[in-house]
C-alpha positions in Angstrom: 26.0 2.1 10.9 28.4 3.8 8.5 29.8 0.4 7.4 26.4 -1.0 6.7 25.5 2.3 4.9 28.5 2.1 2.8 27.6 -1.6 2.1 24.1 -0.7 0.9 25.3 2.1 -1.4 27.6 -0.2 -2.8 24.9 -2.7 -3.6 22.7 0.0 -5.0 25.5 1.1 -7.4 26.5 -2.4 -8.4 22.8 -3.1 -9.2 23.0 -0.2 -11.5 26.3 -0.6 -13.1 24.9 -0.2 -16.8 23.8 3.3 -15.8 27.4 4.0 -14.2 29.3 2.8 -17.5 26.8 5.1 -19.5 27.6 8.0 -17.1 31.4 7.5 -17.3 31.3 7.3 -21.1 29.3 10.5 -21.6 31.5 12.2 -18.7 34.5 11.3 -20.8 33.1 13.1 -23.8 32.3 16.1 -21.7 35.8 16.2 -20.4 37.1 16.5 -23.8 36.5 20.4 -23.4 38.6 20.5 -20.1 41.6 19.4 -22.0 41.0 21.6 -25.1 40.3 24.7 -23.2 43.9 25.0 -22.0 45.7 23.1 -24.7 44.1 24.8 -27.9 44.9 28.3 -26.6 48.6 27.4 -25.8 48.8 26.0 -29.3 47.1 28.8 -30.9 49.8 31.2 -29.2 52.8 29.2 -29.6 52.1 27.7 -33.2 50.2 30.5 -34.5 49.8 33.9 -33.2 53.2 34.5 -31.7 54.8 33.4 -34.8 52.7 35.3 -37.2 50.6 32.5 -38.5 47.2 34.0 -37.7 45.4 30.9 -39.5 46.9 28.4 -37.4 46.0 30.2 -34.3 42.4 30.5 -35.6 42.2 26.9 -36.4 43.3 26.0 -32.8 40.7 28.4 -31.4 38.1 26.7 -33.5 39.3 23.4 -32.2 38.7 24.8 -28.6 35.1 26.1 -29.7 34.3 22.7 -31.3 35.3 21.2 -28.0 32.9 23.2 -26.0 30.1 22.0 -28.4 30.9 18.3 -28.0 31.0 18.7 -24.2 27.8 20.4 -24.1 26.2 17.4 -25.9 27.8 15.0 -23.5 26.6 17.2 -20.5 23.1 17.0 -21.8 23.5 13.1 -21.9 25.0 13.1 -18.4 21.9 14.5 -16.9 19.7 11.9 -18.4 22.2 9.1 -16.8 22.2 10.9 -13.5 18.3 10.8 -13.3 18.4 7.2 -14.1 20.6 6.7 -11.0 18.7 9.3 -8.7 14.9 8.5 -9.0 15.0 4.8 -8.1 16.9 6.1 -4.8 14.0 8.5 -3.9 11.3 6.0 -4.7 12.9 3.5 -2.6 13.1 5.9 0.2 9.6 7.2 -0.1 8.1 3.6 0.3 10.2 3.0 3.3 9.4 6.3 5.0 5.5 5.8 4.3 5.8 2.4 5.4 7.6 2.9 8.6 5.0 5.8 9.2 2.1 3.7 8.7 3.4 0.7 10.6 4.6 2.7 13.7 2.5 5.8 13.5 6.0 7.8 13.4 5.4 11.4 14.1 8.6 12.5 12.3 7.4 10.7 9.1 6.3 14.2 7.9 9.5 15.9 8.2 11.2 12.7 6.5 8.9 12.7 3.8 8.6 16.2 3.1 12.2 17.4 3.7 14.6 14.6 4.4 13.7 12.3 1.2 13.8 15.4 -1.1 17.1 16.0 0.6 18.6 12.8 -0.1 17.4 12.8 -3.5 18.9 16.3 -4.4 21.9 15.6 -2.4 22.6 12.4 -4.1 21.9 13.9 -7.6 24.4 17.0 -6.5 27.1 14.4 -5.1 27.0 12.6 -8.3 27.2 15.5 -10.6 30.2 17.4 -8.6 32.4 14.5 -7.8 31.9 13.0 -11.5 32.7 16.6 -12.7 35.7 17.0 -10.4 37.2 13.8 -11.3 36.7 14.1 -14.9 37.5 17.8 -15.2 40.7 17.5 -13.0 41.7 14.7 -15.1 41.5 16.6 -18.3 43.3 19.5 -16.8 45.8 17.7 -15.3 46.6 15.6 -18.6 46.7 18.9 -20.4 49.1 20.6 -17.8 51.6 17.6 -18.3 51.2 17.7 -22.2 52.1 21.3 -22.2 55.0 21.3 -19.7 55.5 18.6 -16.8 57.2 21.3 -14.7 53.7 23.1 -14.6 52.3 20.2 -12.5 54.8 21.1 -9.8 53.4 24.6 -9.2 49.6 23.4 -9.6 49.4 20.0 -8.1 50.6 20.4 -4.5 48.2 23.4 -3.6 45.4 21.7 -5.3 46.1 18.5 -3.3 46.2 20.6 0.0 43.2 22.2 -0.8 41.2 18.9 -1.4 42.7 17.4 1.6 41.9 20.2 4.1 38.1 20.0 2.6 38.0 16.2 3.2 39.1 16.4 6.7 36.1 18.6 7.3 33.6 16.3 6.1 33.2 14.0 9.2 32.8 17.1 11.5 30.4 18.7 9.2 28.3 15.4 8.8 27.9 15.5 12.8 26.7 18.8 12.6 24.3 18.3 9.9 22.8 15.3 12.0 22.4 17.7 15.0 20.5 19.9 12.8 18.2 17.1 11.5 17.8 15.8 14.9 16.6 19.3 16.1 14.2 19.7 13.0 12.7 16.1 13.8 12.2 16.9 17.5 10.5 20.2 16.6 8.3 18.5 14.1 7.6 15.7 16.8 6.5 18.0 19.3 4.3 20.0 16.9 2.8 16.8 15.6 1.7 16.1 19.3 0.6 19.8 20.3 -1.4 20.7 17.2 -4.1 18.1 17.2 -4.6 18.7 21.0 -4.8 22.5 21.0 -8.4 22.3 22.4 -7.1 20.1 25.4 -4.3 22.0 25.8 -6.2 25.1 26.3 -8.9 23.2 28.3 -6.4 22.0 31.0 -4.5 25.5 31.1 -1.2 24.1 29.6 -0.7 26.9 27.0 2.6 28.5 28.8 4.1 25.1 29.3 3.9 23.8 25.8 4.9 27.2 24.6 7.9 27.0 26.4 8.6 23.3 25.2 8.2 24.6 21.7 10.3 27.7 21.9 13.0 25.6 23.5 13.0 23.1 20.5 13.0 26.0 18.1 16.0 27.7 19.8 17.9 24.3 19.5 17.4 24.1 15.9 18.6 27.4 15.5 21.7 26.9 17.4 22.4 23.8 15.4 21.9 25.7 12.1 24.4 28.4 13.2 26.8 25.7 14.1 26.7 24.2 10.9 27.0 27.6 9.1 30.4 28.2 10.9 32.0 25.4 8.5 31.4 27.6 5.7 34.5 29.3 6.7 36.6 26.1 6.3 35.0 25.5 3.1 36.3 29.0 1.9 39.8 28.3 3.1 40.2 25.1 1.1 38.7 26.6 -1.9 41.4 29.6 -1.5 44.2 27.0 -1.1 43.3 24.6 -3.9 41.9 26.9 -6.4 43.2 30.7 -6.0 46.6 30.0 -4.6 47.8 27.9 -7.9 46.8 31.1 -10.0 49.3 33.1 -7.5 51.9 30.6 -7.8 51.8 30.5 -11.5 52.2 34.3 -11.8 54.8 34.5 -9.2 56.9 31.7 -10.8 56.2 33.0 -14.4 60.0 34.2 -14.8 61.5 31.0 -13.4 59.2 28.9 -15.6 60.0 30.9 -18.7 63.8 30.5 -18.0 63.1 26.6 -17.7 61.8 26.3 -21.2 58.1 26.8 -20.5 56.7 28.5 -23.4 54.4 31.6 -23.1 51.4 29.7 -24.6 52.1 26.9 -22.0 51.9 29.4 -19.2 48.6 30.9 -20.7 47.2 27.6 -21.0 48.0 26.8 -17.4 46.3 29.8 -16.4 43.2 28.7 -18.3 43.2 25.4 -17.0 43.4 26.6 -13.4 40.9 29.7 -13.7 38.5 27.9 -16.2 38.5 24.4 -15.2 40.3 23.4 -11.7 38.8 26.3 -9.9 35.2 25.8 -10.9 35.3 22.3 -10.4 36.7 22.6 -6.7 34.4 25.3 -5.9 31.4 22.9 -6.9 33.0 20.1 -5.2 33.7 22.2 -2.1 30.1 23.7 -1.9 28.3 20.9 -3.4 30.1 17.7 -1.8 30.5 19.7 1.6 26.7 19.9 1.7 25.7 16.9 -0.4 27.9 14.4 1.1 27.4 14.9 4.7 23.8 15.5 4.2 23.5 12.4 2.2 25.0 10.2 4.7 23.2 11.7 7.8 19.7 11.7 6.0 20.1 8.0 5.1 20.9 7.1 8.4 18.2 9.2 9.7 15.6 7.7 7.2 16.2 4.0 8.1 18.1 3.7 11.2 16.4 0.2 12.1 17.2 -1.5 8.7 20.1 -3.2 10.0 20.1 -6.2 7.6 18.3 -4.6 4.4 19.2 -2.3 1.6 18.0 1.2 2.6 18.5 2.3 -1.1 16.9 -0.4 -3.0 14.1 0.5 -5.1 11.5 -2.1 -3.9 10.3 -2.7 -0.1 10.9 -6.1 1.4 8.2 -8.5 1.6 8.7 -9.0 5.2 8.0 -5.5 6.0 4.1 -5.7 6.3 2.2 -2.6 6.2 -0.5 -1.9 8.8 -3.2 -2.5 6.1 -2.2 -6.0 5.4 -4.6 -8.7 6.9 -3.2 -9.2 10.4 -3.0 -12.4 12.3 -6.0 -13.5 14.4 -5.9 -11.6 17.6 -4.4 -13.2 20.6 -7.1 -11.5 22.9 -10.7 -11.5 22.9 -11.1 -7.8 23.6 -10.6 -5.4 20.8 -9.4 -2.5 22.8 -8.0 -2.6 26.4 -6.8 0.5 28.5 -5.2 0.1 31.9 -4.6 2.9 34.2 -3.9 5.3 31.3 -2.8 8.6 32.1 -1.8 11.3 29.7 -1.1 15.1 30.0 0.4 17.7 27.5 3.5 18.4 29.7 4.9 17.5 33.0 3.4 20.2 34.9 0.0 20.1 33.2 -3.3 18.8 34.6 -3.8 15.4 32.9 -6.2 15.2 30.1 -6.9 11.6 30.7 -6.5 10.4 34.1 -6.0 6.7 35.4 -8.5 5.4 33.0 -9.5 1.9 32.5 -11.4 0.4 29.6 -12.2 -3.0 28.2 -14.0 -3.3 24.7 -15.0 -6.7 23.7 -14.4 -7.7 20.1 -17.4 -6.8 17.8 -18.5 -4.1 19.9 -19.6 -0.4 19.1 -18.6 2.4 21.5 -19.5 6.0 21.4 -17.2 8.6 23.1 -19.0 11.6 24.3 -18.3 14.4 26.5 -17.9 18.4 26.5 -15.5 20.1 24.0 -12.0 19.8 25.0 -12.2 17.1 27.6 -9.9 14.9 25.7 -12.0 12.8 23.2 -9.6 13.1 20.3 -6.6 12.9 22.6 -8.1 9.3 23.6 -8.3 8.2 19.9 -4.8 9.5 19.2 -3.7 7.3 22.2 -5.5 4.3 20.9 -4.1 4.8 17.3 -0.4 5.2 18.5 -0.1 8.9 17.6 0.4 9.9 21.4 2.2 7.9 24.0 0.6 7.9 27.6 2.6 9.1 30.5 1.5 6.1 32.4 -0.4 3.0 31.7 -0.8 0.5 28.8 -2.9 0.3 25.7 -3.8 -3.0 24.0 -5.4 -3.2 20.4 -6.7 -6.8 20.0 -4.1 -7.9 22.6 -1.2 -6.2 20.9 0.5 -3.4 22.8 0.4 0.1 21.4 2.5 1.4 19.5 4.1 -1.9 18.4 3.6 -2.6 14.5 1.1 -5.4 15.3 -1.0 -3.2 17.1 -0.9 -0.4 14.5 -1.8 -2.9 11.8 -5.1 -3.6 13.6 -6.5 -0.1 13.9 -7.5 2.4 11.3 -8.2 6.0 12.2 -10.5 8.5 10.4 -10.1 12.1 11.5 -12.4 14.9 11.2 -10.5 16.2 8.2 -10.7 13.6 5.6 -7.7 13.0 3.2 -8.3 12.7 -0.4 -5.7 12.8 -3.0 -5.8 13.6 -6.9 -6.4 10.4 -8.9 -9.1 7.8 -9.5 -11.7 7.0 -7.0 -10.5 3.4 -7.2 -7.0 4.5 -6.1 -8.5 6.5 -3.3 -10.4 3.7 -2.1 -7.7 1.2 -2.3 -5.0 3.5 -0.5 -5.0 1.4 2.7 -4.7 -2.1 0.7 -1.3 -3.4 -0.4 -3.1 -5.5 -2.9 -5.5 -4.5 -5.8 -9.0 -4.4 -4.8 -11.6 -6.3 -7.0 -14.1 -3.6 -8.5 -17.1 -5.9 -6.8 -15.6 -5.3 -3.6 -15.3 -1.7 -3.9 -18.8 -1.5 -5.3 -19.9 -3.6 -2.3 -18.2 -1.2 0.2 -19.7 1.9 -1.6 -23.1 0.6 -1.2 -22.5 -0.2 2.6 -21.1 3.2 3.5 -23.4 5.2 1.2 -20.8 6.4 -1.4 -22.8 5.1 -4.4 -24.4 8.5 -5.4 -21.1 10.3 -5.5 -19.5 7.2 -7.3 -21.9 7.4 -9.9 -21.5 11.1 -10.1 -17.8 10.7 -10.9 -18.1 8.2 -13.4 -17.5 4.9 -11.4 -14.5 3.6 -9.6 -12.3 4.8 -12.4 -13.7 8.3 -12.3 -11.2 11.2 -11.4 -11.3 12.8 -8.2 -10.4 16.4 -7.6 -10.1 17.2 -3.8 -11.0 20.9 -4.4 -14.1 20.1 -6.2 -15.4 18.0 -3.3 -17.5 19.0 -0.6 -16.2 18.1 3.1 -19.0 15.5 3.3 -18.1 13.9 0.2 -14.4 13.7 1.2 -15.3 12.1 4.5 -17.5 9.4 2.5 -14.4 8.5 0.4 -12.3 8.3 3.7 -14.9 6.2 5.5 -15.1 3.9 2.5 -11.5 3.7 2.2 -11.3 2.8 6.1 -14.2 0.3 5.7 -12.1 -1.8 2.9 -8.9 -1.8 5.0 -8.1 -5.0 7.0 -7.8 -3.3 10.3 -10.5 -4.9 12.7 -10.8 -2.0 15.1 -12.0 1.6 13.3 -11.7 4.9 15.3 -14.1 7.4 13.8 -13.0 10.7 15.4 -16.1 12.9 14.3 -15.4 11.4 10.9 -19.1 11.8 10.1 -19.5 15.6 11.3 -19.9 16.7 7.8 -22.8 14.3 7.1 -26.4 14.5 7.6 -28.0 12.3 10.4 -29.1 9.6 7.8 -25.9 9.3 6.1 -24.1 9.3 9.5 -26.2 6.4 10.7 -25.8 4.3 7.6 -22.1 4.5 7.6 -21.8 3.8 11.5 -24.1 0.6 11.0 -22.0 -0.4 8.0 -18.7 -0.2 10.4 -20.6 -1.9 13.2 -21.7 -4.7 11.0 -18.2 -5.4 9.4 -17.3 -9.2 10.0 -14.9 -9.4 13.0 -14.9 -5.6 13.2 -15.1 -3.3 16.3 -16.1 0.4 16.3 -15.0 3.5 18.4 -16.9 6.7 17.4 -16.4 10.2 18.8 -20.1 11.2 18.8 -21.3 14.6 18.1 -25.1 13.7 17.8 -27.1 11.9 20.4 -28.4 9.2 17.8 -24.8 8.0 17.6 -24.6 7.2 21.3 -28.1 5.5 21.2 -26.8 3.1 18.4 -23.7 2.1 20.2 -23.4 -1.0 22.4 -21.6 1.3 25.1 -21.1 4.7 25.6 -17.9 6.4 27.4 -18.7 9.6 29.1 -15.6 11.4 29.5 -15.7 13.8 32.4 -12.3 13.8 34.0 -12.3 12.0 37.1 -16.0 11.2 37.0 -15.7 9.4 33.5 -18.5 6.7 33.4 -18.8 3.8 31.0 -22.0 1.8 30.1 -25.0 1.4 28.0 -26.8 4.3 27.0 -29.8 3.5 29.4 -27.3 3.0 32.2 -25.7 6.1 31.9 -28.9 8.0 31.8 -29.7 6.4 35.4 -26.4 6.9 36.9 -24.5 10.0 35.4 -26.0 13.3 35.8 -23.4 14.8 33.4 -24.6 12.3 30.8 -28.3 13.0 31.4 -27.6 16.8 31.0 -25.6 16.2 27.7 -28.6 14.1 26.3 -30.9 16.8 27.3 -28.9 19.3 25.4 -28.8 17.1 22.5 -32.4 16.1 22.3 -34.7 17.8 20.1 -37.5 19.9 22.0 -41.1 19.0 21.0 -42.7 21.8 19.2 -45.1 22.6 22.0 -42.2 23.1 24.4 -39.7 25.8 24.6 -37.0 26.1 21.9 -33.8 28.2 21.6 -33.6 31.0 19.2 -33.4 30.2 15.6 -29.6 31.0 14.3 -29.9 33.3 11.3 -26.4 33.2 10.4 -24.8 35.8 13.0 -21.2 35.8 12.9 -21.2 34.9 16.6 -23.7 32.4 16.2 -26.4 34.1 18.4 -29.6 35.8 17.1 -31.5 38.2 19.0 -35.0 36.9 17.6 -36.8 34.2 19.4 -38.1 31.2 18.0 -41.5 30.6 17.1 -42.0 28.0 19.8 -40.6 29.9 22.7 -43.1 30.5 25.2 -43.2 32.7 28.4 -42.8 31.4 32.0 -44.2 34.6 33.9 -40.8 36.0 34.2 -39.4 37.0 30.6 -40.9 39.0 27.9 -40.8 37.2 24.6 -41.8 38.6 21.3 -43.6 36.2 19.0 -44.3 38.7 16.2 -41.7 40.4 13.8 -38.8 42.6 15.0 -40.1 46.1 16.3 -43.9 44.8 16.6 -45.1 45.9 20.0 -47.1 43.4 22.0 -49.9 44.1 24.3 -49.8 42.6 27.8 -51.1 38.9 28.3 -50.0 38.3 24.6 -48.1 35.1 25.9 -48.8 31.6 25.3 -48.8 30.6 29.0 -51.6 33.1 29.4 -50.0 35.0 32.0 -48.8 38.5 32.2 -45.1 39.6 32.2 -43.8 40.7 35.5 -44.0 44.6 35.5 -46.3 44.9 32.5 -50.0 45.9 32.3 
């Protein structure tokens, strides 16, 4: 893996040789001050001030000042060249991480995208800067020492080389500990990605303590890895002391001997300036920069693209062979859009299964509604089908492909309750799941089918700007639904994706998905109308889960009948529940106008505090204990 990584890095650099040449030329200009910072003061002392020639000394000091100005100009150009080298690396890594996350539903993609890609970018830039700076600064300083007095190199060079050697010896173990830390960080992110979407199910099954213990253990492992990594700071300090501070001590201690050997006072002062003002800062930056940047870069690049055995992980464009999940998949090899075989899932080894031994077969082109009480596992089921969670037992196939293979993940699109909308044009948001440009006519047709046209017109058309903060939750859901409608995935998973829409808008969106050519639809329903529209209904109720048409479940499933009864609107001449007036707890003490007495309850039909006479009940009977 390390050899492949080196080969990829070499190909990346060779492809940008012009940038490297420009970087080297500006670095040479920058390093001129490293030479003059010691040489000019030495000449100012030896040829000027120590011989009473003040003007000569001042001229040499002015030359040193001019070198600083010229070096600053070169430094500014160096940063521009480094940016031209670094940004293509970041862009290529972002594309690879996002592509892999989309294809494989990689739960570690969040950590890779938000932390590790930025680590790679920053550390690569730091690696280029500190290594370039050390090489050119050390070269300028060593040339200056040799020009002043070759004997000075015998004092400065051995401890400098020893310090650099000690530091180099720590890079490999430092990289191992850096990888252990990143592995622990990914494991924690992976577990949180599993736990957070299923908090309701975890609470419903009593798995809180188990999941808390698992997360605590992973957090502790990450903390231990961080402490182990921090211990290598001691070795870095030792390398810096040996290569940067010891030469200063040796120059001072050997000063009498050096002066007897013909080294001038100015040369000795220049040597001290070279070490303290050039070599020591350059070594400090190398140790603290490369010690972190070099090991992090190697580790992060291995973590970001471990499967890219035959490809360049640092090229700026993805390979054509890496098909994203939103590209048109080949025709399905199986007639069923979705098949679950003895699927069992629990949020921990000791937890009660949320889904237990579930079998399900959904023919292609079908419309399935998933219903059940809150916390029963409906969102968990969609996450399993989408490949975001993996079952403890059993198999799941989407269009005949096993989940979570890239082929299966490319055949489903998941729309969660919280819709994702980003700043940009409406067309960019809608075409987000398409690898190719989407014609405007197709965008407009999809908007018409799903019901997005009013919002599209209010934004100024497909090219209108989208500000997520300015949109309502329902508007964001319409954008996400239209985006999914435009994707090539034949199986659409709507996990309460219409909960912020009214019944009319919800019906239009669901019918649009159900009518997609070759498409299948799975809806986590929160209205009875969704279940009535579906071809089939999955009533989730633990071991008593039932599957069939709406009419079949009404006849055979008492739990479904009860759920339908709770959902169905009560006629105005029958009892109705209290009307919610916005109480924080959702309960209002004032009865609804259609709530009638049943001979056992006293119900006030008038305003609050109005006293009612006996027999003032719509059923004509008196309340027990009254009158």
